[in-house]
C-alpha positions, 0 to 999 in steps of 0.5 A: 561382258555378257557376250564374253560369258556366252562365248566361254560357255560355248567353249566349255560345252564344246569340250564336253563329250557329246554323250554326256550332254543328255537333255534329260530322261527318255520315256520308252513305251514298249508294247506287243503288236496287236492281235494277228489274224493267224499263225503264219509269220506275216499275217495281218492284224485282226479287227480287234487288232485294228481297234487296239492300234487305234487305241494305242494312237489315242493313248500315246498321241500326246505323249511327246513321241519322237520316234517309233520303232517296229519290226519288219513284220506286217503286224508290227507295222500295222499296229504302228500305222495309226500313231505314225499317221497321227504324228506324221512320222515314219517308223524305224524298222529293225528286224525281228530278233535284232535285239542289240540293234533295237537297244542301240537305237533306244540308247541313242534316243535318250534325252530326245522325248518319248519312244514307242517300240512295237515288238514281239512277246518273245523280245520284250522281256529280253529288251527290258533286261538289256536296258535295265539289267537283272534287277528289273524283269517282266514276266513272259507274255501269255499267248493272247496277251496284247494289252500290256503297255510297259513304260520305262524311264531311261537315263543315259541309256539305262532303264531305272524303272518299269511300270505296267499299264493295260489298254483295251479289252 
């Protein structure tokens, strides 16, 4: 009898579209890359930036992060390095400005733990709006603002809330 019920459940689940079998909400940590050394597109992060990247790793190291998304820029990759090393993960690189691709990657990660996306100040407000829609907006970033950590709860690929935290100095 128990075996028959189990088989019926498997048959029923097989008939359900896979995108509806969401195991639960996902948490997205959206953060700007750490402080960079200069104004050229691929400058490395500064000493303060290295400290901030280490702090990000300590802050999110036990947050159940299953995926890290970065841009191709050196500063984005360097910001992710301590966290990726601690979690033994290889970040997914999505080109700067490819917001539709970032959103698609985030949406397919729903129900699969937490996600960290280390992006750029001009991308983050647009990503929040793409994930949440117009009601949830975040203010533009200041030139020297590197301590804002946005926490979004995603359900079925859509952000239902956004919280702002600060980390570092």
